[in-house]
PDBQT receptor file of N, H, CA, C and O in Angstrom, charges set to zero:
ATOM      1  N   MET A   1       1.573   6.170 -15.501  1.00  0.00    +0.000 N 
ATOM      2  CA  MET A   1       1.200   4.921 -15.370  1.00  0.00    +0.000 C 
ATOM      3  C   MET A   1       0.137   5.089 -14.700  1.00  0.00    +0.000 C 
ATOM      4  O   MET A   1      -0.073   5.787 -13.709  1.00  0.00    +0.000 OA
ATOM      5  N   ALA A   2      -0.893   4.045 -15.609  1.00  0.00    +0.000 N 
ATOM      6  H   ALA A   2      -0.722   3.478 -16.415  1.00  0.00    +0.000 HD
ATOM      7  CA  ALA A   2      -2.321   4.079 -14.335  1.00  0.00    +0.000 C 
ATOM      8  C   ALA A   2      -2.026   2.772 -13.798  1.00  0.00    +0.000 C 
ATOM      9  O   ALA A   2      -1.582   1.905 -14.550  1.00  0.00    +0.000 OA
ATOM     10  N   GLY A   3      -2.205   2.569 -12.717  1.00  0.00    +0.000 N 
ATOM     11  H   GLY A   3      -2.566   3.273 -12.106  1.00  0.00    +0.000 HD
ATOM     12  CA  GLY A   3      -2.239   0.700 -11.940  1.00  0.00    +0.000 C 
ATOM     13  C   GLY A   3      -3.660   0.988 -11.767  1.00  0.00    +0.000 C 
ATOM     14  O   GLY A   3      -4.351   2.004 -11.705  1.00  0.00    +0.000 OA
ATOM     15  N   SER A   4      -3.815  -0.072 -11.721  1.00  0.00    +0.000 N 
ATOM     16  H   SER A   4      -3.253  -0.898 -11.772  1.00  0.00    +0.000 HD
ATOM     17  CA  SER A   4      -5.526  -0.927 -11.109  1.00  0.00    +0.000 C 
ATOM     18  C   SER A   4      -5.488  -0.587  -9.366  1.00  0.00    +0.000 C 
ATOM     19  O   SER A   4      -4.495  -0.594  -8.638  1.00  0.00    +0.000 OA
ATOM     20  N   ARG A   5      -6.630  -0.355  -9.070  1.00  0.00    +0.000 N 
ATOM     21  H   ARG A   5      -7.437  -0.349  -9.661  1.00  0.00    +0.000 HD
ATOM     22  CA  ARG A   5      -6.741  -0.181  -7.446  1.00  0.00    +0.000 C 
ATOM     23  C   ARG A   5      -6.929  -1.209  -7.174  1.00  0.00    +0.000 C 
ATOM     24  O   ARG A   5      -7.549  -1.995  -7.890  1.00  0.00    +0.000 OA
ATOM     25  N   LYS A   6      -6.240  -1.592  -5.594  1.00  0.00    +0.000 N 
ATOM     26  H   LYS A   6      -5.736  -0.954  -5.012  1.00  0.00    +0.000 HD
ATOM     27  CA  LYS A   6      -6.758  -2.776  -4.686  1.00  0.00    +0.000 C 
ATOM     28  C   LYS A   6      -7.979  -3.115  -4.106  1.00  0.00    +0.000 C 
ATOM     29  O   LYS A   6      -8.711  -2.175  -3.796  1.00  0.00    +0.000 OA
ATOM     30  N   ARG A   7      -8.256  -3.948  -3.950  1.00  0.00    +0.000 N 
ATOM     31  H   ARG A   7      -7.661  -4.711  -4.202  1.00  0.00    +0.000 HD
ATOM     32  CA  ARG A   7      -9.686  -4.281  -3.731  1.00  0.00    +0.000 C 
ATOM     33  C   ARG A   7      -9.599  -4.933  -2.673  1.00  0.00    +0.000 C 
ATOM     34  O   ARG A   7      -9.337  -6.135  -2.622  1.00  0.00    +0.000 OA
ATOM     35  N   TYR A   8      -9.794  -4.258  -1.796  1.00  0.00    +0.000 N 
ATOM     36  H   TYR A   8     -10.006  -3.281  -1.838  1.00  0.00    +0.000 HD
ATOM     37  CA  TYR A   8     -10.240  -5.643  -0.376  1.00  0.00    +0.000 C 
ATOM     38  C   TYR A   8     -11.608  -5.739  -0.099  1.00  0.00    +0.000 C 
ATOM     39  O   TYR A   8     -12.527  -4.935  -0.251  1.00  0.00    +0.000 OA
ATOM     40  N   SER A   9     -11.546  -7.311   0.502  1.00  0.00    +0.000 N 
ATOM     41  H   SER A   9     -10.800  -7.965   0.626  1.00  0.00    +0.000 HD
ATOM     42  CA  SER A   9     -12.926  -7.794   0.420  1.00  0.00    +0.000 C 
ATOM     43  C   SER A   9     -13.433  -7.007   2.694  1.00  0.00    +0.000 C 
ATOM     44  O   SER A   9     -12.789  -6.623   3.670  1.00  0.00    +0.000 OA
ATOM     45  N   SER A  10     -14.986  -7.234   2.297  1.00  0.00    +0.000 N 
ATOM     46  H   SER A  10     -15.510  -7.547   1.505  1.00  0.00    +0.000 HD
ATOM     47  CA  SER A  10     -15.841  -7.146   3.481  1.00  0.00    +0.000 C 
ATOM     48  C   SER A  10     -14.980  -7.009   5.197  1.00  0.00    +0.000 C 
ATOM     49  O   SER A  10     -14.711  -6.193   6.078  1.00  0.00    +0.000 OA
ATOM     50  N   ASP A  11     -14.786  -8.981   4.693  1.00  0.00    +0.000 N 
ATOM     51  H   ASP A  11     -15.005  -9.644   3.977  1.00  0.00    +0.000 HD
ATOM     52  CA  ASP A  11     -14.137  -9.506   6.024  1.00  0.00    +0.000 C 
ATOM     53  C   ASP A  11     -12.927  -9.321   6.525  1.00  0.00    +0.000 C 
ATOM     54  O   ASP A  11     -12.547  -9.396   7.694  1.00  0.00    +0.000 OA
ATOM     55  N   LEU A  12     -12.226  -9.022   5.345  1.00  0.00    +0.000 N 
ATOM     56  H   LEU A  12     -12.535  -8.961   4.396  1.00  0.00    +0.000 HD
ATOM     57  CA  LEU A  12     -10.544  -7.934   5.335  1.00  0.00    +0.000 C 
ATOM     58  C   LEU A  12     -10.753  -7.072   6.278  1.00  0.00    +0.000 C 
ATOM     59  O   LEU A  12     -10.243  -6.807   7.366  1.00  0.00    +0.000 OA
ATOM     60  N   LYS A  13     -11.944  -6.537   5.389  1.00  0.00    +0.000 N 
ATOM     61  H   LYS A  13     -12.359  -6.753   4.505  1.00  0.00    +0.000 HD
ATOM     62  CA  LYS A  13     -11.452  -4.815   6.248  1.00  0.00    +0.000 C 
ATOM     63  C   LYS A  13     -12.235  -4.345   7.523  1.00  0.00    +0.000 C 
ATOM     64  O   LYS A  13     -12.053  -3.280   8.113  1.00  0.00    +0.000 OA
ATOM     65  N   ALA A  14     -13.437  -5.650   7.950  1.00  0.00    +0.000 N 
ATOM     66  H   ALA A  14     -13.585  -6.515   7.470  1.00  0.00    +0.000 HD
ATOM     67  CA  ALA A  14     -13.655  -5.910   9.807  1.00  0.00    +0.000 C 
ATOM     68  C   ALA A  14     -13.083  -6.179  10.072  1.00  0.00    +0.000 C 
ATOM     69  O   ALA A  14     -12.540  -5.464  10.913  1.00  0.00    +0.000 OA
ATOM     70  N   LYS A  15     -12.391  -7.555   9.755  1.00  0.00    +0.000 N 
ATOM     71  H   LYS A  15     -12.832  -8.137   9.071  1.00  0.00    +0.000 HD
ATOM     72  CA  LYS A  15     -10.787  -8.542  10.221  1.00  0.00    +0.000 C 
ATOM     73  C   LYS A  15     -10.030  -6.782  10.615  1.00  0.00    +0.000 C 
ATOM     74  O   LYS A  15     -10.312  -6.287  11.706  1.00  0.00    +0.000 OA
ATOM     75  N   ILE A  16      -9.231  -6.106   9.763  1.00  0.00    +0.000 N 
ATOM     76  H   ILE A  16      -9.002  -6.509   8.876  1.00  0.00    +0.000 HD
ATOM     77  CA  ILE A  16      -8.481  -5.146  10.759  1.00  0.00    +0.000 C 
ATOM     78  C   ILE A  16      -8.971  -4.341  11.697  1.00  0.00    +0.000 C 
ATOM     79  O   ILE A  16      -8.639  -4.129  12.863  1.00  0.00    +0.000 OA
ATOM     80  N   ALA A  17     -10.430  -3.619  10.507  1.00  0.00    +0.000 N 
ATOM     81  H   ALA A  17     -10.700  -3.791   9.560  1.00  0.00    +0.000 HD
ATOM     82  CA  ALA A  17     -10.898  -2.961  11.814  1.00  0.00    +0.000 C 
ATOM     83  C   ALA A  17     -11.219  -3.433  13.337  1.00  0.00    +0.000 C 
ATOM     84  O   ALA A  17     -11.159  -2.466  14.097  1.00  0.00    +0.000 OA
ATOM     85  N   LEU A  18     -11.477  -4.408  13.862  1.00  0.00    +0.000 N 
ATOM     86  H   LEU A  18     -11.526  -5.193  13.245  1.00  0.00    +0.000 HD
ATOM     87  CA  LEU A  18     -11.352  -4.904  14.776  1.00  0.00    +0.000 C 
ATOM     88  C   LEU A  18      -9.908  -4.996  15.219  1.00  0.00    +0.000 C 
ATOM     89  O   LEU A  18      -9.930  -4.416  16.304  1.00  0.00    +0.000 OA
ATOM     90  N   GLU A  19      -9.565  -5.106  15.159  1.00  0.00    +0.000 N 
ATOM     91  H   GLU A  19      -9.546  -5.577  14.277  1.00  0.00    +0.000 HD
ATOM     92  CA  GLU A  19      -7.627  -5.437  15.737  1.00  0.00    +0.000 C 
ATOM     93  C   GLU A  19      -7.447  -4.061  15.447  1.00  0.00    +0.000 C 
ATOM     94  O   GLU A  19      -6.237  -4.013  15.667  1.00  0.00    +0.000 OA
ATOM     95  N   ALA A  20      -7.781  -2.805  15.086  1.00  0.00    +0.000 N 
ATOM     96  H   ALA A  20      -8.764  -2.844  14.907  1.00  0.00    +0.000 HD
ATOM     97  CA  ALA A  20      -7.767  -1.556  15.281  1.00  0.00    +0.000 C 
ATOM     98  C   ALA A  20      -8.738  -0.873  16.505  1.00  0.00    +0.000 C 
ATOM     99  O   ALA A  20      -8.475   0.074  17.247  1.00  0.00    +0.000 OA
ATOM    100  N   ILE A  21      -9.416  -1.342  16.462  1.00  0.00    +0.000 N 
ATOM    101  H   ILE A  21      -9.630  -2.110  15.859  1.00  0.00    +0.000 HD
ATOM    102  CA  ILE A  21     -10.623  -1.136  17.729  1.00  0.00    +0.000 C 
ATOM    103  C   ILE A  21      -9.879  -1.791  19.436  1.00  0.00    +0.000 C 
ATOM    104  O   ILE A  21      -9.813  -1.287  20.558  1.00  0.00    +0.000 OA
ATOM    105  N   ARG A  22      -9.515  -2.869  18.963  1.00  0.00    +0.000 N 
ATOM    106  H   ARG A  22      -9.569  -3.278  18.052  1.00  0.00    +0.000 HD
ATOM    107  CA  ARG A  22      -9.017  -3.587  19.824  1.00  0.00    +0.000 C 
ATOM    108  C   ARG A  22      -8.012  -3.187  20.587  1.00  0.00    +0.000 C 
ATOM    109  O   ARG A  22      -7.887  -3.517  21.766  1.00  0.00    +0.000 OA
ATOM    110  N   GLY A  23      -7.129  -2.352  19.875  1.00  0.00    +0.000 N 
ATOM    111  H   GLY A  23      -7.231  -2.084  18.917  1.00  0.00    +0.000 HD
ATOM    112  CA  GLY A  23      -5.880  -1.923  20.862  1.00  0.00    +0.000 C 
ATOM    113  C   GLY A  23      -4.664  -2.703  21.299  1.00  0.00    +0.000 C 
ATOM    114  O   GLY A  23      -3.823  -2.310  22.108  1.00  0.00    +0.000 OA
ATOM    115  N   ASN A  24      -4.674  -3.651  20.775  1.00  0.00    +0.000 N 
ATOM    116  H   ASN A  24      -5.357  -3.971  20.118  1.00  0.00    +0.000 HD
ATOM    117  CA  ASN A  24      -3.334  -4.430  20.994  1.00  0.00    +0.000 C 
ATOM    118  C   ASN A  24      -2.151  -4.316  20.356  1.00  0.00    +0.000 C 
ATOM    119  O   ASN A  24      -1.100  -4.874  20.674  1.00  0.00    +0.000 OA
ATOM    120  N   LYS A  25      -2.321  -3.653  19.536  1.00  0.00    +0.000 N 
ATOM    121  H   LYS A  25      -3.174  -3.199  19.278  1.00  0.00    +0.000 HD
ATOM    122  CA  LYS A  25      -1.506  -2.592  18.091  1.00  0.00    +0.000 C 
ATOM    123  C   LYS A  25      -1.737  -1.726  17.982  1.00  0.00    +0.000 C 
ATOM    124  O   LYS A  25      -2.651  -1.266  18.666  1.00  0.00    +0.000 OA
ATOM    125  N   THR A  26      -0.899  -0.750  16.831  1.00  0.00    +0.000 N 
ATOM    126  H   THR A  26      -0.157  -1.124  16.275  1.00  0.00    +0.000 HD
ATOM    127  CA  THR A  26      -0.603   0.076  16.280  1.00  0.00    +0.000 C 
ATOM    128  C   THR A  26      -1.257   0.245  15.249  1.00  0.00    +0.000 C 
ATOM    129  O   THR A  26      -1.339  -0.757  14.540  1.00  0.00    +0.000 OA
ATOM    130  N   ALA A  27      -1.913   1.422  14.784  1.00  0.00    +0.000 N 
ATOM    131  H   ALA A  27      -1.846   2.237  15.360  1.00  0.00    +0.000 HD
ATOM    132  CA  ALA A  27      -1.952   0.957  13.358  1.00  0.00    +0.000 C 
ATOM    133  C   ALA A  27      -1.406   1.797  12.751  1.00  0.00    +0.000 C 
ATOM    134  O   ALA A  27      -1.913   2.632  12.002  1.00  0.00    +0.000 OA
ATOM    135  N   ASN A  28       0.270   1.564  13.173  1.00  0.00    +0.000 N 
ATOM    136  H   ASN A  28       0.682   0.886  13.781  1.00  0.00    +0.000 HD
ATOM    137  CA  ASN A  28       0.905   1.352  12.181  1.00  0.00    +0.000 C 
ATOM    138  C   ASN A  28       1.551  -0.204  12.149  1.00  0.00    +0.000 C 
ATOM    139  O   ASN A  28       1.685  -0.696  11.028  1.00  0.00    +0.000 OA
ATOM    140  N   GLU A  29       1.851  -0.795  13.008  1.00  0.00    +0.000 N 
ATOM    141  H   GLU A  29       1.742  -0.395  13.919  1.00  0.00    +0.000 HD
ATOM    142  CA  GLU A  29       1.986  -2.269  12.849  1.00  0.00    +0.000 C 
ATOM    143  C   GLU A  29       0.966  -3.291  12.735  1.00  0.00    +0.000 C 
ATOM    144  O   GLU A  29       1.298  -4.455  12.961  1.00  0.00    +0.000 OA
ATOM    145  N   ILE A  30      -0.695  -2.917  12.291  1.00  0.00    +0.000 N 
ATOM    146  H   ILE A  30      -0.965  -1.972  12.108  1.00  0.00    +0.000 HD
ATOM    147  CA  ILE A  30      -1.305  -3.652  11.327  1.00  0.00    +0.000 C 
ATOM    148  C   ILE A  30      -1.368  -3.017  10.251  1.00  0.00    +0.000 C 
ATOM    149  O   ILE A  30      -2.443  -3.308   9.726  1.00  0.00    +0.000 OA
ATOM    150  N   ALA A  31      -0.789  -2.284   9.613  1.00  0.00    +0.000 N 
ATOM    151  H   ALA A  31       0.084  -2.048  10.039  1.00  0.00    +0.000 HD
ATOM    152  CA  ALA A  31      -0.742  -1.503   8.781  1.00  0.00    +0.000 C 
ATOM    153  C   ALA A  31       0.851  -2.145   7.878  1.00  0.00    +0.000 C 
ATOM    154  O   ALA A  31       0.973  -2.197   6.654  1.00  0.00    +0.000 OA
ATOM    155  N   ALA A  32       1.759  -2.509   8.764  1.00  0.00    +0.000 N 
ATOM    156  H   ALA A  32       1.659  -2.467   9.758  1.00  0.00    +0.000 HD
ATOM    157  CA  ALA A  32       2.940  -3.268   8.070  1.00  0.00    +0.000 C 
ATOM    158  C   ALA A  32       2.331  -4.786   7.992  1.00  0.00    +0.000 C 
ATOM    159  O   ALA A  32       2.749  -5.386   7.002  1.00  0.00    +0.000 OA
ATOM    160  N   GLU A  33       1.325  -5.636   8.921  1.00  0.00    +0.000 N 
ATOM    161  H   GLU A  33       0.986  -5.149   9.726  1.00  0.00    +0.000 HD
ATOM    162  CA  GLU A  33       0.732  -6.671   8.601  1.00  0.00    +0.000 C 
ATOM    163  C   GLU A  33       0.710  -7.165   7.505  1.00  0.00    +0.000 C 
ATOM    164  O   GLU A  33       1.474  -7.814   6.790  1.00  0.00    +0.000 OA
ATOM    165  N   TYR A  34      -0.610  -6.636   7.451  1.00  0.00    +0.000 N 
ATOM    166  H   TYR A  34      -1.231  -6.109   8.032  1.00  0.00    +0.000 HD
ATOM    167  CA  TYR A  34      -1.664  -6.341   6.411  1.00  0.00    +0.000 C 
ATOM    168  C   TYR A  34      -1.119  -6.033   4.970  1.00  0.00    +0.000 C 
ATOM    169  O   TYR A  34      -1.382  -6.850   4.088  1.00  0.00    +0.000 OA
ATOM    170  N   GLY A  35      -0.332  -4.844   4.643  1.00  0.00    +0.000 N 
ATOM    171  H   GLY A  35      -0.119  -4.180   5.360  1.00  0.00    +0.000 HD
ATOM    172  CA  GLY A  35      -0.268  -3.890   3.475  1.00  0.00    +0.000 C 
ATOM    173  C   GLY A  35      -0.510  -2.841   3.247  1.00  0.00    +0.000 C 
ATOM    174  O   GLY A  35      -0.297  -2.155   2.247  1.00  0.00    +0.000 OA
ATOM    175  N   VAL A  36      -1.147  -2.569   4.504  1.00  0.00    +0.000 N 
ATOM    176  H   VAL A  36      -1.320  -3.126   5.316  1.00  0.00    +0.000 HD
ATOM    177  CA  VAL A  36      -2.301  -1.142   3.874  1.00  0.00    +0.000 C 
ATOM    178  C   VAL A  36      -2.081  -0.067   4.808  1.00  0.00    +0.000 C 
ATOM    179  O   VAL A  36      -1.612  -0.002   5.945  1.00  0.00    +0.000 OA
ATOM    180  N   HIS A  37      -2.570   0.772   3.971  1.00  0.00    +0.000 N 
ATOM    181  H   HIS A  37      -2.951   0.720   3.048  1.00  0.00    +0.000 HD
ATOM    182  CA  HIS A  37      -2.136   2.476   4.932  1.00  0.00    +0.000 C 
ATOM    183  C   HIS A  37      -3.193   2.640   6.593  1.00  0.00    +0.000 C 
ATOM    184  O   HIS A  37      -4.357   2.420   6.927  1.00  0.00    +0.000 OA
ATOM    185  N   PRO A  38      -1.772   3.211   7.322  1.00  0.00    +0.000 N 
ATOM    186  CA  PRO A  38      -2.490   3.768   8.278  1.00  0.00    +0.000 C 
ATOM    187  C   PRO A  38      -4.021   4.113   8.313  1.00  0.00    +0.000 C 
ATOM    188  O   PRO A  38      -5.029   3.587   8.783  1.00  0.00    +0.000 OA
ATOM    189  N   THR A  39      -3.719   5.256   7.588  1.00  0.00    +0.000 N 
ATOM    190  H   THR A  39      -2.899   5.684   7.206  1.00  0.00    +0.000 HD
ATOM    191  CA  THR A  39      -4.788   6.216   7.351  1.00  0.00    +0.000 C 
ATOM    192  C   THR A  39      -6.246   5.759   7.059  1.00  0.00    +0.000 C 
ATOM    193  O   THR A  39      -7.280   6.332   7.402  1.00  0.00    +0.000 OA
ATOM    194  N   GLN A  40      -6.031   3.963   5.961  1.00  0.00    +0.000 N 
ATOM    195  H   GLN A  40      -5.191   3.498   5.683  1.00  0.00    +0.000 HD
ATOM    196  CA  GLN A  40      -6.939   3.297   5.999  1.00  0.00    +0.000 C 
ATOM    197  C   GLN A  40      -7.641   3.059   7.057  1.00  0.00    +0.000 C 
ATOM    198  O   GLN A  40      -8.719   3.413   7.535  1.00  0.00    +0.000 OA
ATOM    199  N   ILE A  41      -6.762   2.363   7.315  1.00  0.00    +0.000 N 
ATOM    200  H   ILE A  41      -5.886   2.076   6.927  1.00  0.00    +0.000 HD
ATOM    201  CA  ILE A  41      -7.313   1.510   8.801  1.00  0.00    +0.000 C 
ATOM    202  C   ILE A  41      -8.043   2.419   9.998  1.00  0.00    +0.000 C 
ATOM    203  O   ILE A  41      -8.584   1.949  10.999  1.00  0.00    +0.000 OA
ATOM    204  N   ALA A  42      -7.919   3.951   9.628  1.00  0.00    +0.000 N 
ATOM    205  H   ALA A  42      -7.479   4.334   8.815  1.00  0.00    +0.000 HD
ATOM    206  CA  ALA A  42      -8.483   4.424  10.602  1.00  0.00    +0.000 C 
ATOM    207  C   ALA A  42      -9.656   4.902  10.165  1.00  0.00    +0.000 C 
ATOM    208  O   ALA A  42     -10.543   5.281  10.929  1.00  0.00    +0.000 OA
ATOM    209  N   GLN A  43      -9.741   4.915   8.814  1.00  0.00    +0.000 N 
ATOM    210  H   GLN A  43      -9.020   4.607   8.194  1.00  0.00    +0.000 HD
ATOM    211  CA  GLN A  43     -10.822   5.199   8.228  1.00  0.00    +0.000 C 
ATOM    212  C   GLN A  43     -12.415   3.646   8.325  1.00  0.00    +0.000 C 
ATOM    213  O   GLN A  43     -13.642   3.592   8.411  1.00  0.00    +0.000 OA
ATOM    214  N   TRP A  44     -11.285   2.760   8.237  1.00  0.00    +0.000 N 
ATOM    215  H   TRP A  44     -10.288   2.803   8.168  1.00  0.00    +0.000 HD
ATOM    216  CA  TRP A  44     -12.574   1.697   8.167  1.00  0.00    +0.000 C 
ATOM    217  C   TRP A  44     -12.894   1.235   9.845  1.00  0.00    +0.000 C 
ATOM    218  O   TRP A  44     -13.465   0.170  10.081  1.00  0.00    +0.000 OA
ATOM    219  N   LYS A  45     -12.617   1.824  10.544  1.00  0.00    +0.000 N 
ATOM    220  H   LYS A  45     -12.153   2.689  10.353  1.00  0.00    +0.000 HD
ATOM    221  CA  LYS A  45     -12.130   2.018  12.124  1.00  0.00    +0.000 C 
ATOM    222  C   LYS A  45     -13.419   2.590  12.505  1.00  0.00    +0.000 C 
ATOM    223  O   LYS A  45     -14.297   2.149  13.248  1.00  0.00    +0.000 OA
ATOM    224  N   LYS A  46     -13.325   3.791  11.754  1.00  0.00    +0.000 N 
ATOM    225  H   LYS A  46     -12.612   4.149  11.150  1.00  0.00    +0.000 HD
ATOM    226  CA  LYS A  46     -14.098   5.086  12.602  1.00  0.00    +0.000 C 
ATOM    227  C   LYS A  46     -15.899   4.132  11.129  1.00  0.00    +0.000 C 
ATOM    228  O   LYS A  46     -17.111   4.057  11.328  1.00  0.00    +0.000 OA
ATOM    229  N   GLN A  47     -15.354   3.847  10.370  1.00  0.00    +0.000 N 
ATOM    230  H   GLN A  47     -14.369   3.908  10.208  1.00  0.00    +0.000 HD
ATOM    231  CA  GLN A  47     -17.216   3.113   9.675  1.00  0.00    +0.000 C 
ATOM    232  C   GLN A  47     -17.384   1.755  10.768  1.00  0.00    +0.000 C 
ATOM    233  O   GLN A  47     -18.519   1.297  10.904  1.00  0.00    +0.000 OA
ATOM    234  N   ALA A  48     -16.619   1.337  11.280  1.00  0.00    +0.000 N 
ATOM    235  H   ALA A  48     -15.697   1.709  11.169  1.00  0.00    +0.000 HD
ATOM    236  CA  ALA A  48     -16.807   0.228  11.894  1.00  0.00    +0.000 C 
ATOM    237  C   ALA A  48     -17.669   0.654  13.731  1.00  0.00    +0.000 C 
ATOM    238  O   ALA A  48     -18.214  -0.186  14.446  1.00  0.00    +0.000 OA
ATOM    239  N   LEU A  49     -17.545   1.900  13.994  1.00  0.00    +0.000 N 
ATOM    240  H   LEU A  49     -17.101   2.583  13.413  1.00  0.00    +0.000 HD
ATOM    241  CA  LEU A  49     -17.796   2.338  15.228  1.00  0.00    +0.000 C 
ATOM    242  C   LEU A  49     -18.685   3.089  14.942  1.00  0.00    +0.000 C 
ATOM    243  O   LEU A  49     -19.285   3.519  15.928  1.00  0.00    +0.000 OA
ATOM    244  N   VAL A  50     -19.132   3.536  13.718  1.00  0.00    +0.000 N 
ATOM    245  H   VAL A  50     -18.644   3.187  12.918  1.00  0.00    +0.000 HD
ATOM    246  CA  VAL A  50     -20.348   4.725  13.154  1.00  0.00    +0.000 C 
ATOM    247  C   VAL A  50     -21.565   3.380  12.976  1.00  0.00    +0.000 C 
ATOM    248  O   VAL A  50     -22.723   3.767  13.129  1.00  0.00    +0.000 OA
ATOM    249  N   LEU A  51     -21.413   2.038  12.706  1.00  0.00    +0.000 N 
ATOM    250  H   LEU A  51     -20.472   1.723  12.581  1.00  0.00    +0.000 HD
ATOM    251  CA  LEU A  51     -21.736   0.845  12.410  1.00  0.00    +0.000 C 
ATOM    252  C   LEU A  51     -22.903   0.237  13.734  1.00  0.00    +0.000 C 
ATOM    253  O   LEU A  51     -24.055  -0.197  13.725  1.00  0.00    +0.000 OA
ATOM    254  N   GLN A  52     -22.039   0.452  14.611  1.00  0.00    +0.000 N 
ATOM    255  H   GLN A  52     -21.103   0.805  14.619  1.00  0.00    +0.000 HD
ATOM    256  CA  GLN A  52     -22.510  -0.772  15.977  1.00  0.00    +0.000 C 
ATOM    257  C   GLN A  52     -23.489   0.259  16.830  1.00  0.00    +0.000 C 
ATOM    258  O   GLN A  52     -24.046  -0.128  17.857  1.00  0.00    +0.000 OA
TER     259      GLN A  52
């Protein structure tokens, strides 16, 4: 069964990436809070750091 892919807004991605960069919570804690996979958070964090 093919499901539709989840789409995340740029604002949400940036918010999650900033939380990961701050380091107050682990990737697993952030993932549980927002319903996103920890690997995805790591990718968004990496992208955010490259853009600086």
